[in-house]
Residue, then its C-alpha position, 0 to 999 in steps of 0.5 A: x944948125x940942124x939943117x946944116x948938119x943934115x945937109x953935111x951928112x947927106x953930102x957925105x952919103x952922096x959921095x958913097x951912094x951917088x945912084x941910090x934913089x933914097x939918098x937922092x930923095x933925102x938930099x932933095x928934101x934936105x936942100x929944099x928945107x935949106x932953101x925954105x930956111x933961106x927964103x924965110x930969112x930973105x936970102x933969095x939968092x941962097x934960096x935959089x941955089x939950095x932949091x936948084x941943088x934940091x931940084x937936081x937931086x929930085x930929077x935924078x931920083x925921079x921924085x915927082x912930087x918934090x920936082x913939082x914943089x921945087x919948081x913952085x919954089x923956084x918960080x916964087x924966087x924968080x917972081x921975087x927977083x922980078x924975073x917975069x919970063x923965068x917965073x912964067x916958064x918955071x911955073x908953067x912947067x910946074x903946072x904941066x907936071x902937076x897936071x900929069x902927075x895928079x891925073x895919074x895919081x888920083x885914079x890910083x888913090x880912088x881905087x884904094x878908097 
């Protein structure tokens, strides 16, 4: 119930603040959590739909970490559905994005040490 309430509140906020990066990131997180709920309940098609909505919000806000995890989630959904070509395509995209992201992030993290 808490997830549905959070998603409802985020949707209301999205209507008012469509371009606000923080709202978009929050929407991505809420829909990702909803997708995880559906995934754990075995509702694959609902999980896919929630992950796709989350990914759209994450891309609009350039939320790189979330984009990578959502691609992994969608790859898992495609694998479960035995859609091997789609799974391969999605998971390779996730791997490429992760490699690029972490190559940039690691030196910055080391500087802080």
